[in-house]
TIVEXPA-210644 format. One record per residue (C-alpha): residue in three letters; x, y, z. Coordinates in nm, 3 decimals. Layout:
  aa      xx      yy      zz
 ALA       X       Y       Z
...
REM end
This chain:
  aa      xx      yy      zz
 MET  -1.580   1.551   2.654
 ALA  -1.930   1.468   2.554
 LYS  -1.944   1.332   2.202
 ALA  -2.128   1.562   1.920
 ALA  -2.474   1.438   1.808
 LYS  -2.429   1.367   1.406
 LYS  -2.586   1.593   1.217
 ALA  -2.884   1.443   1.006
 LYS  -2.856   1.527   0.609
 LEU  -3.121   1.624   0.388
 ASP  -3.181   1.298   0.253
 LYS  -3.406   1.003   0.297
 ASN  -3.260   0.873   0.573
 GLY  -3.309   1.209   0.749
 LEU  -3.654   1.303   0.657
 THR  -3.793   0.959   0.785
 ALA  -3.620   1.045   1.121
 LEU  -3.862   1.364   1.162
 GLY  -4.152   1.076   1.144
 LEU  -4.465   1.152   0.901
 ASP  -4.673   1.390   1.134
 LYS  -4.341   1.663   1.092
 LEU  -4.321   1.596   0.690
 ILE  -4.740   1.650   0.672
 GLU  -4.681   2.005   0.833
 LEU  -4.421   2.069   0.672
 ALA  -4.599   2.000   0.343
 LEU  -4.875   2.204   0.393
 ASP  -4.688   2.518   0.560
 GLU  -4.471   2.478   0.221
 ALA  -4.808   2.438  -0.028
 ALA  -4.968   2.743   0.164
 LEU  -4.662   2.940   0.075
 ASN  -4.560   2.779  -0.266
 PRO  -4.819   2.740  -0.536
 SER  -4.627   2.560  -0.791
 PHE  -4.583   2.345  -0.453
 LYS  -4.942   2.267  -0.417
 LYS  -5.031   2.183  -0.764
 ARG  -4.792   1.921  -0.773
 LEU  -4.876   1.800  -0.412
 ASN  -5.252   1.799  -0.563
 ALA  -5.097   1.593  -0.824
 ALA  -4.965   1.325  -0.596
 LEU  -5.313   1.303  -0.407
 ALA  -5.487   1.275  -0.763
 GLY  -5.259   0.990  -0.860
 ILE  -5.368   0.798  -0.519
 GLY  -5.735   0.742  -0.770
 GLY  -5.550   0.620  -1.055
 GLY  -5.450   0.766  -1.383
 ALA  -5.789   0.936  -1.494
 GLY  -5.779   1.158  -1.167
 ILE  -5.407   1.300  -1.258
 ALA  -5.502   1.280  -1.612
 LYS  -5.789   1.570  -1.520
 LEU  -5.567   1.782  -1.313
 VAL  -5.271   1.768  -1.573
 ASP  -5.478   1.816  -1.866
 THR  -5.657   2.124  -1.710
 ARG  -5.340   2.268  -1.663
 LEU  -5.180   2.200  -2.001
 THR  -5.480   2.350  -2.154
 THR  -5.452   2.701  -1.932
 LEU  -5.095   2.692  -2.028
 GLU  -5.250   2.674  -2.412
 LYS  -5.474   2.935  -2.373
 ALA  -5.267   3.220  -2.242
 THR  -5.095   3.469  -2.510
 SER  -4.987   3.745  -2.253
 ARG  -4.655   3.838  -2.215
 ILE  -4.480   3.733  -1.944
 ARG  -4.306   4.031  -1.754
 TRP  -3.947   3.952  -1.632
 GLN  -4.052   4.033  -1.259
 LYS  -4.306   3.749  -1.341
 GLU  -4.058   3.498  -1.506
 ARG  -3.913   3.312  -1.202
 ALA  -4.288   3.225  -1.116
 PHE  -4.376   3.148  -1.473
 GLY  -4.057   2.913  -1.430
 ASN  -4.183   2.748  -1.146
 ASP  -4.521   2.662  -1.231
 LEU  -4.367   2.495  -1.547
 GLU  -4.113   2.276  -1.394
 SER  -4.471   2.194  -1.139
 ILE  -4.611   2.083  -1.455
 SER  -4.310   1.884  -1.628
 ALA  -4.302   1.732  -1.270
 SER  -4.627   1.620  -1.183
 ILE  -4.619   1.440  -1.568
 ILE  -4.285   1.250  -1.509
 LYS  -4.277   1.154  -1.162
 GLU  -4.662   1.175  -1.000
 PHE  -4.849   1.081  -1.355
 GLY  -4.515   0.873  -1.497
 ALA  -4.521   0.639  -1.167
 VAL  -4.922   0.551  -1.220
 ASP  -4.922   0.522  -1.593
 PRO  -4.611   0.593  -1.791
 GLY  -4.774   0.573  -2.098
 MET  -5.017   0.831  -2.069
 ALA  -4.782   1.053  -1.879
 LEU  -4.596   1.050  -2.204
 GLU  -4.881   1.182  -2.376
 ARG  -4.909   1.497  -2.140
 LEU  -4.544   1.533  -2.164
 ILE  -4.538   1.515  -2.569
 ARG  -4.871   1.803  -2.547
 PHE  -4.637   1.957  -2.307
 VAL  -4.300   2.019  -2.491
 LEU  -4.505   2.082  -2.825
 GLY  -4.622   2.425  -2.685
 TYR  -4.246   2.535  -2.599
 ASP  -4.320   2.716  -2.935
 GLY  -4.577   2.977  -2.803
 ILE  -4.412   2.967  -2.505
 ALA  -4.078   3.082  -2.653
 GLU  -4.288   3.380  -2.755
 ARG  -4.419   3.496  -2.459
 ALA  -4.141   3.453  -2.246
 ASN  -3.743   3.620  -2.297
 ASP  -3.587   3.354  -2.111
 SER  -3.274   3.519  -2.139
 SER  -3.142   3.332  -1.827
 GLY  -3.205   3.016  -2.035
 ARG  -3.376   2.831  -1.713
 ILE  -3.710   2.778  -1.906
 ALA  -3.547   2.642  -2.211
 GLY  -3.373   2.382  -1.982
 ILE  -3.691   2.247  -1.839
 TYR  -3.843   2.166  -2.152
 ALA  -3.482   2.028  -2.225
 GLN  -3.511   1.777  -1.884
 ALA  -3.912   1.706  -2.008
 CYS  -3.743   1.558  -2.320
 GLU  -3.474   1.367  -2.160
 ALA  -3.723   1.209  -1.942
 ALA  -3.949   1.102  -2.212
 SER  -3.722   0.779  -2.320
 ASP  -3.751   0.638  -1.992
 LEU  -4.164   0.660  -1.999
 ALA  -4.150   0.517  -2.370
 GLN  -3.968   0.217  -2.259
 ARG  -4.222   0.180  -1.977
 ALA  -4.525   0.244  -2.156
 SER  -4.748  -0.070  -2.270
 ALA  -4.681  -0.172  -2.657
 GLU  -5.035  -0.058  -2.700
 GLN  -4.987   0.276  -2.581
 GLN  -4.640   0.322  -2.781
 ALA  -4.818   0.286  -3.100
 HIS  -5.004   0.521  -3.021
 ILE  -4.729   0.726  -2.936
 ALA  -4.553   0.752  -3.220
 SER  -4.854   0.908  -3.403
 LEU  -4.894   1.173  -3.160
 ILE  -4.586   1.351  -3.277
 THR  -4.555   1.298  -3.644
 PRO  -4.728   1.557  -3.722
 ALA  -4.519   1.810  -3.555
 LEU  -4.236   1.640  -3.727
 SER  -4.323   1.787  -4.106
 GLY  -4.140   2.130  -4.145
 MET  -3.818   2.343  -3.960
 ASP  -3.802   2.303  -3.579
 TYR  -3.579   2.599  -3.502
 HIS  -3.602   2.562  -3.122
 GLY  -3.458   2.178  -3.169
 PHE  -3.767   2.055  -2.913
 ARG  -3.945   1.869  -3.110
 THR  -3.637   1.707  -3.228
 LEU  -3.532   1.592  -2.915
 LEU  -3.858   1.493  -2.787
 ALA  -3.878   1.269  -3.054
 VAL  -3.485   1.155  -3.085
 ARG  -3.518   1.053  -2.753
 ILE  -3.864   0.892  -2.764
 ALA  -3.724   0.652  -3.006
 ALA  -3.479   0.491  -2.754
 GLY  -3.708   0.403  -2.573
 LEU  -3.940   0.221  -2.855
 SER  -3.964  -0.147  -2.918
 PRO  -3.785  -0.251  -3.303
 GLU  -4.126  -0.335  -3.421
 VAL  -4.304   0.021  -3.324
 LEU  -3.994   0.203  -3.466
 LYS  -4.027   0.028  -3.794
 ALA  -4.366   0.138  -3.853
 TRP  -4.284   0.502  -3.680
 ASP  -3.992   0.514  -3.994
 ALA  -4.261   0.368  -4.230
 ALA  -4.513   0.664  -4.152
 LEU  -4.202   0.939  -4.114
 ALA  -4.081   0.841  -4.511
 PRO  -4.350   0.961  -4.697
 VAL  -4.308   1.363  -4.471
 MET  -3.938   1.352  -4.570
 LYS  -4.019   1.522  -4.929
 ILE  -3.745   1.809  -4.898
 PRO  -3.709   1.995  -5.246
 ALA  -3.372   2.008  -5.400
 SER  -3.312   2.414  -5.347
 ALA  -3.392   2.362  -5.002
 THR  -3.078   2.463  -4.712
 LEU  -3.217   2.348  -4.384
 LEU  -3.236   1.977  -4.234
 PRO  -3.647   1.926  -4.126
 ALA  -3.729   1.764  -3.792
 VAL  -3.789   1.452  -3.949
 VAL  -3.452   1.421  -4.073
 PRO  -3.278   1.395  -3.745
 VAL  -3.547   1.133  -3.643
 ARG  -3.575   0.884  -3.896
 ARG  -3.184   0.904  -3.796
 ALA  -3.229   0.834  -3.472
 ILE  -3.469   0.555  -3.517
 VAL  -3.296   0.376  -3.753
 ASP  -2.984   0.401  -3.585
 ALA  -3.238   0.236  -3.287
 LEU  -3.262  -0.039  -3.512
 GLY  -2.871  -0.050  -3.613
 ASP  -2.982  -0.052  -3.977
 LEU  -2.663   0.120  -4.135
 ASP  -2.813   0.046  -4.503
 ALA  -3.118   0.231  -4.389
 TYR  -2.911   0.538  -4.277
 VAL  -2.724   0.540  -4.568
 ALA  -3.068   0.519  -4.752
 ILE  -3.164   0.821  -4.587
 GLU  -2.879   1.024  -4.673
 GLU  -2.881   0.895  -5.016
 ALA  -3.278   1.070  -5.034
 LEU  -3.137   1.391  -4.929
 PRO  -3.037   1.698  -5.173
 ASP  -2.676   1.699  -5.236
 ALA  -2.632   1.994  -4.974
 LEU  -2.806   1.835  -4.705
 ARG  -2.588   1.523  -4.658
 ASP  -2.353   1.442  -4.395
 PRO  -2.069   1.190  -4.611
 VAL  -1.842   1.257  -4.397
 VAL  -2.030   1.080  -4.094
 VAL  -2.187   0.814  -4.336
 ALA  -1.834   0.709  -4.405
 ASP  -1.768   0.715  -4.048
 ARG  -2.018   0.479  -3.991
 LEU  -1.940   0.260  -4.303
 HIS  -1.530   0.277  -4.183
 GLU  -1.691   0.135  -3.827
 ALA  -1.887  -0.110  -3.964
 GLY  -1.584  -0.204  -4.156
 ARG  -1.761  -0.138  -4.498
 PHE  -1.415   0.017  -4.665
 ALA  -1.471   0.059  -4.982
 ASP  -1.825   0.218  -4.929
 ALA  -1.720   0.453  -4.662
 LEU  -1.415   0.562  -4.956
 ALA  -1.710   0.598  -5.198
 TRP  -1.899   0.866  -4.933
 ILE  -1.591   1.029  -4.800
 ARG  -1.481   1.135  -5.178
 ARG  -1.828   1.316  -5.245
 PRO  -1.782   1.649  -5.265
 ARG  -1.978   1.805  -4.919
 LYS  -2.171   2.185  -5.031
 SER  -2.155   2.423  -4.836
 ARG  -2.483   2.502  -4.645
 VAL  -2.649   2.741  -4.364
 GLY  -2.583   2.615  -4.041
 PHE  -2.721   2.773  -3.689
 VAL  -2.735   2.636  -3.361
 ARG  -3.127   2.552  -3.174
 ARG  -3.175   2.643  -2.850
 SER  -3.231   2.240  -2.748
 GLU  -2.858   2.281  -2.819
 LEU  -2.685   2.517  -2.652
 ILE  -2.875   2.341  -2.353
 ASN  -2.783   2.023  -2.447
 GLY  -2.473   2.066  -2.583
 ALA  -2.373   2.165  -2.931
 PRO  -2.373   1.915  -3.239
 LYS  -2.027   1.664  -3.207
 PRO  -1.789   1.818  -3.426
 LEU  -1.734   1.648  -3.769
 PRO  -1.468   1.375  -3.820
 ASP  -1.162   1.508  -3.987
 ARG  -1.226   1.450  -4.350
 ASP  -0.894   1.327  -4.440
 ARG  -0.762   1.155  -4.170
 LEU  -1.050   0.933  -4.196
 GLU  -0.980   0.874  -4.564
 ALA  -0.632   0.773  -4.452
 ALA  -0.761   0.528  -4.247
 ILE  -1.011   0.397  -4.439
 LEU  -0.752   0.339  -4.684
 GLU  -0.550   0.173  -4.396
 GLY  -0.883  -0.002  -4.352
 MET  -0.816  -0.160  -4.738
 LYS  -0.445  -0.260  -4.672
 ASP  -0.321   0.051  -4.952
 ARG  -0.093   0.176  -4.750
 PRO   0.101   0.357  -5.016
 ALA  -0.217   0.544  -5.043
 ALA  -0.310   0.599  -4.663
 GLN   0.099   0.758  -4.628
 ALA   0.059   0.958  -4.887
 LEU  -0.218   1.113  -4.776
 ARG  -0.130   1.149  -4.427
 TRP   0.221   1.367  -4.600
 LYS  -0.043   1.582  -4.731
 ILE  -0.193   1.666  -4.446
 PHE   0.109   1.734  -4.242
 GLY   0.208   1.930  -4.469
 GLN  -0.051   2.173  -4.511
 ALA  -0.029   2.266  -4.166
 LEU   0.261   2.085  -4.000
 ASP  -0.014   1.873  -3.832
 VAL   0.187   1.696  -3.512
 GLU  -0.059   1.404  -3.446
 ILE  -0.094   1.306  -3.831
 LEU   0.319   1.296  -3.857
 ARG   0.339   1.074  -3.523
 GLU   0.040   0.846  -3.746
 TYR   0.274   0.873  -4.036
 ILE   0.572   0.748  -3.824
 ALA   0.386   0.507  -3.656
 LYS   0.284   0.324  -3.992
 ALA   0.645   0.381  -4.145
 GLY   0.792   0.010  -4.206
 ASP   1.144  -0.108  -4.058
 PHE   1.406   0.128  -4.034
 GLU   1.189   0.390  -4.234
 GLU   1.066   0.585  -3.941
 PHE   1.471   0.755  -3.845
 GLU   1.457   0.866  -4.231
 ALA   1.044   0.969  -4.243
 LEU   1.122   1.211  -3.928
 ASP   1.441   1.319  -4.038
 ARG   1.216   1.367  -4.408
 ALA   0.961   1.568  -4.154
 PHE   1.247   1.784  -3.975
 ALA   1.404   1.940  -4.315
 PHE   1.065   2.013  -4.476
 VAL   0.938   2.186  -4.096
 GLU   1.326   2.421  -4.164
 ASP   1.193   2.518  -4.499
 TYR   0.806   2.587  -4.435
 ARG   0.690   2.894  -4.552
 GLU   0.582   3.018  -4.188
 PRO   0.798   3.031  -3.955
 HIS   0.603   3.093  -3.613
 ALA   0.430   2.708  -3.730
 ALA   0.750   2.579  -3.761
 LEU   0.813   2.696  -3.385
 ARG   0.504   2.538  -3.272
 PHE   0.564   2.197  -3.432
 TYR   0.904   2.132  -3.267
 LEU   0.758   2.317  -2.923
 ALA   0.475   2.033  -2.932
 TRP   0.704   1.757  -3.074
 PRO   0.912   1.841  -2.843
 ARG   1.237   1.905  -2.974
 LEU   1.392   2.205  -2.741
 ASP   1.737   2.159  -2.938
 LEU   1.599   2.158  -3.299
 ALA   1.339   2.478  -3.169
 ALA   1.643   2.664  -3.026
 ARG   1.852   2.635  -3.365
 TYR   1.575   2.715  -3.580
 VAL   1.460   3.003  -3.358
 ILE   1.853   3.166  -3.380
 ARG   1.855   3.091  -3.779
 ARG   1.577   3.285  -3.810
 TRP   1.547   3.537  -3.578
 GLY   1.434   3.878  -3.730
 VAL   1.115   3.689  -3.836
 TRP   0.964   3.623  -3.486
 GLU   0.647   3.867  -3.387
 GLY   0.579   3.950  -3.024
 GLU   0.191   3.930  -3.136
 PHE   0.200   3.589  -3.088
 TYR   0.333   3.613  -2.708
 GLU   0.050   3.302  -2.637
 PHE   0.344   3.076  -2.712
 LEU   0.638   3.266  -2.780
 LEU   0.663   3.365  -2.411
 PRO   0.644   2.965  -2.281
 ALA   0.883   2.917  -2.539
 ALA   1.139   3.165  -2.385
 GLU   1.067   3.050  -2.078
 ALA   1.176   2.666  -2.194
 PHE   1.450   2.783  -2.356
 GLU   1.619   2.958  -2.043
 ALA   1.811   2.651  -1.912
 ASP   1.988   2.545  -2.197
 TYR   1.932   2.739  -2.520
 PRO   1.991   3.111  -2.348
 ALA   2.050   3.241  -2.708
 ALA   1.709   3.126  -2.841
 ALA   1.559   3.242  -2.509
 THR   1.721   3.599  -2.610
 ALA   1.561   3.634  -2.964
 LEU   1.218   3.551  -2.856
 TYR   1.261   3.760  -2.535
 ARG   1.378   4.075  -2.742
 ALA   1.070   4.022  -2.953
 LEU   0.798   4.022  -2.732
 LEU   1.000   4.331  -2.594
 GLU   0.950   4.491  -2.941
 ARG   0.581   4.481  -2.965
 ILE   0.514   4.628  -2.609
 VAL   0.783   4.942  -2.682
 GLY   0.738   4.959  -3.055
 ARG   0.361   4.952  -3.002
 GLY   0.371   5.207  -2.681
 LEU   0.197   4.967  -2.494
 LEU   0.165   5.135  -2.158
 GLU  -0.004   4.855  -1.932
 PHE   0.270   4.674  -2.011
 TYR   0.585   4.878  -1.973
 GLY   0.652   4.698  -1.639
 THR   0.631   4.375  -1.808
 GLY   0.870   4.488  -2.102
 ALA   1.137   4.631  -1.787
 ASP   1.112   4.262  -1.645
 TYR   1.204   4.133  -1.987
 LEU   1.514   4.408  -2.053
 VAL   1.602   4.253  -1.684
 ARG   1.590   3.890  -1.833
 LEU   1.808   3.960  -2.107
 ALA   2.072   4.105  -1.910
 ALA   2.094   3.808  -1.757
 LEU   2.104   3.586  -2.008
 ALA   2.406   3.794  -2.189
 ALA   2.606   3.724  -1.902
 ARG   2.567   3.379  -1.931
 PRO   2.842   3.163  -2.208
 GLY   2.637   3.159  -2.542
 GLY   2.393   3.382  -2.390
 ASN   2.408   3.599  -2.696
 ASP   2.564   3.368  -2.967
 GLY   2.499   3.468  -3.329
 LEU   2.260   3.783  -3.196
 MET   2.383   4.103  -3.169
 PRO   2.573   4.222  -2.866
 HIS   2.320   4.294  -2.557
 GLU   2.449   4.634  -2.529
 ASP   2.464   4.702  -2.880
 TYR   2.105   4.602  -2.874
 VAL   1.969   4.814  -2.578
 ALA   2.146   5.114  -2.764
 ASP   1.962   5.022  -3.068
 LEU   1.620   5.012  -2.894
 LYS   1.706   5.350  -2.697
 ARG   1.799   5.504  -3.071
 ARG   1.480   5.383  -3.192
 HIS   1.258   5.456  -2.900
 ALA   1.364   5.704  -2.684
 ARG   1.061   5.927  -2.639
 ARG   0.879   5.617  -2.464
 TYR   0.983   5.783  -2.170
 GLY   0.681   5.552  -1.927
 PHE   0.917   5.270  -2.049
 TRP   1.267   5.391  -1.942
 ASP   1.127   5.518  -1.643
 LYS   1.045   5.175  -1.594
 VAL   1.365   5.035  -1.641
 ALA   1.509   5.278  -1.457
 THR   1.321   5.155  -1.104
 ALA   1.302   4.773  -1.229
 PRO   1.508   4.555  -1.030
 SER   1.790   4.363  -1.128
 LYS   1.656   4.065  -1.084
 ALA   1.341   3.957  -1.331
 PRO   1.045   3.775  -1.141
 GLY   1.100   3.374  -1.244
 HIS   0.868   3.198  -1.481
 LYS   0.784   2.847  -1.526
 GLY   0.954   2.700  -1.799
 LEU   0.784   2.450  -2.045
 SER   0.771   2.068  -1.951
 GLY   0.836   1.788  -2.186
 ASN   1.067   1.562  -2.340
 ARG   1.395   1.706  -2.553
REM end
């Protein structure tokens, strides 16, 4: 049998195999059908003659884009996006290959025009915003490849755009990415030029664009003291003391970190910019109390660190902070600490939180005992974790499983949730099976009495009782929770 020919792939090797003449034919055909592709080809051809030729072509397209004011109707938005993509690619790939510094100048001009584009196009899909985000990401490489003279000039081009608010975020993103590619000398000069721009009134509630850009510059320089100085210069409401404390802690400057973590942080208005939606929302702040405990640990003040960890644990039964607390306990103290923690959980004000803790630790034996001891408090509204808990209890703790299945059933029948009557009937079948096992009702109302009481209280839930009458004698199986007991 003849061996099938290997299928060529759409990659460099596959296209090379087509041959130059065929590629030329395909490119010309596509250019005749696709205006954006034709413009991209013209940019590449202009680049053969050097930077001046492609600069003229790109400048013409940017000028046309900047002068346009008409609204982009949804029917034309896709073609408009294709054109923007073509402009961006021409700058980054074609112009960038010839003269990265001149290309970056045009890329800055392109990105700074986003506000006008946002007013003209709805961009509900986010595609246009994505094109601008990708353009910003390419800026770092162009900046890095630009000459020293070009780098010095580049910073001055974008500085005027950083004096006010950047509601879409692309000016800021562009400047931050450019900062990552500039030389230390240029960065220092740029930061010195930006410092006078950072005049923020004490009543301000939103960060101007210059602040994150200056942060990025001093980050690129590795200058932690300059970063702290920038934060000190901000109004109280705009400071991020937790972030500063985290950086100082990472640098081993524990005393300074402790001073910052204990500064009050005023609440302020915040919003997610379009650039952040495209590139990912801002990173969450470090946990303040956890960070303070780590700082105290770094200062060799373990008693204070442990006291804070216990406080955090007591507020919400945080499993991970208790693990940290136990790990930092002295020799032979961990057993006493764990007993103390379990005793605290037993008397915790919110039983559902206590049960979550036991399941997460995990200690199914203590969880099962707790469920029986507090059998009347379980609310079926918490089904997202009560159901997995009931399933986990079935094998070894049937009475605890019974208590939780009854709570889940009470929610369905008590609230008349018609669409879940079939599930409720399955629970009742499961309850009957649990009752038939040794210890299935220990500490609880006998199954027959429970069913009689359920009928008395909800006799008119005819749809439910019809489901019960037709339910199979054995409920479908469920997976249990995994974990050590």
